[in-house]
C-alpha positions, 0 to 999 in steps of 0.5 A, a space after each residue: 212357788 213362793 207359797 211352797 218355799 215358805 211352807 217348806 221353810 216353816 214346816 220346822 218351826 212347827 215341828 219344833 212346837 209340836 211333837 209326836 210321841 208313843 208311850 207304853 205306860 206300864 205298871 213296872 216301866 215306861 217307855 217312849 218312842 220319839 222320832 222313831 227311837 226308844 228315847 226314854 226306858 224307865 221304871 214307872 216310879 217317882 220320889 216326892 219330898 213330903 214336906 213341899 210336895 216337890 218331885 225329887 226323882 223320876 224313873 231310875 233315880 227314883 228306883 234307886 231310892 225305893 224302900 230306903 227313904 226316910 219319912 220325908 221322902 215317899 216313892 210312889 208307883 202311880 200305876 197299879 194293875 196296869 191302870 192309874 192308881 195315883 192320878 196326881 203322881 202319874 201326871 208328874 211322872 209323864 211330864 218329867 219323862 217327856 222332859 227327858 226326851 230332849 233334855 238338851 233342847 231349850 225352847 221359850 214355848 211349851 211344846 205341845 204333843 200328839 200322843 198314842 198311849 197303850 192300855 190294858 184291853 180290860 180297862 174301864 171307861 173311868 180308867 181310860 179317862 184317867 189315862 187321857 186326862 193325865 196325858 192332856 195335863 202333861 202337855 198332850 193336845 191330841 191323845 189316842 189310845 190302843 190296847 196292849 195286845 194289839 200294839 204287841 201284834 203290830 210290834 212283832 210284825 203281825 199284819 192285824 188287818 188280814 182275816 187271819 187269827 193271831 194269838 198274843 200273850 202279853 205278860 206285863 208288870 200289872 196285867 196279862 192280856 191275852 187276845 185273839 186278833 183278826 181284821 184290825 180288832 180283838 175277837 176274844 180276850 182275856 185280861 188278868 191282874 196276874 203278872 210280873 208284880 204278882 210273881 215278885 210278891 209270890 218270891 217275897 212270901 216264899 223267902 219269908 215263909 221258907 226261909 224266914 228272910 225279909 227281902 225288899 221288893 227290889 231284891 225279889 225283883 232281881 231274883 225273878 230276872 235272874 233266876 225266875 222260872 216256870 218249870 222246876 227242870 229245865 235244860 241248863 238252867 240258871 246257876 243259884 242265886 245269892 239273896 241278902 235280907 233280914 233274919 226274921 228270927 234274929 234281925 241280923 242281915 244274912 245271905 243264903 242261896 236260892 235254886 231256880 226250881 225253888 222260885 218255880 215252886 214259889 211262883 207256880 199258882 200265878 203261872 197257873 192262872 196265866 195258863 188257865 186265862 190262855 185256855 179260856 181265851 182259846 175256848 171262846 175263839 171262833 173255830 175258824 180262828 182256833 184252826 189259824 191259831 193251831 197253824 200259827 202258834 201263840 206269841 208271847 210278849 212283855 217282861 214275863 215272856 222272858 221267865 225261863 221255860 214259860 214257853 215250854 210250860 205253855 206248849 205242854 198245856 196248850 199243845 201248841 207252838 209257842 213263839 217268844 218275840 224278839 226283845 219282848 219288853 219293847 214289842 208293845 211300844 215298838 207297835 204303839 210307835 208304828 201305829 203313831 207313824 201310820 195314824 191313817 192306816 191304824 185309826 180303826 184301832 185307835 181310841 180318841 
């Protein structure tokens, strides 16, 4: 009786010094789930003082500085194409975002964390080690990794342990992950480094080439979100959008109006690459799973799933039903959170 009472009273103390967190470490955005809630949803960017090497801002605050800094301040996006490109900046960013979880909680002792981090399915062993090392340096005592398409499937409520094929197309910032999942594993997959960042770059290039207008990355990102389209003809498409930039001929700032068919034309090549990868994944799938996919359709997750008309374009190409996940931006982190919550049930899909 005394022992049980002591354990119950002191479990809270142990929880105080350790916590479980699920991280969707994305090229564009990083999301963290703690105690079943999304507590951090910030852009994956960090601002550093070049003189002192001190971190000035992380996430949204650093994004406001992006492309507006002088030579003493540098903004860094630590992830490129879904993997860590700057180890030092990634470590600082993860640590800073973990601190955002309990901003108001003062602790005299360092908190150790058990983390589940999602990674692209096409990641190499070296890139996996970079993710694990960054997490450990940021205070993780245990690090588990889960492939993004599997996390996305769990996040949208698919029972991945069933002998029933499900196809996930997760279009993130740096990579597009396409996977056919059955029996808690990836049967066929394609991972391509064409995704949201590619669309942004296409819009930048198009504005410069077609309109002699130089715009920043942030403006191109806004254009993509507001009027980004995969088709030149949509029922009730978005209104024309005003774009501000610098005229390359005169050097003077100017404003022009852009329509969604223009953006559809600008990003067409990148969307075609995603289509090809989807067809390739369907081609290499076992026939029995192909029958399941014909019945269940394809599920779209990630920020790219919100591109106007993408579901219709993929449906026309594959002749299959396309389903956009509810809140596609958070599907992966929700699945990562579920895997963390039921660690023993999902042991087979977690990597240590």
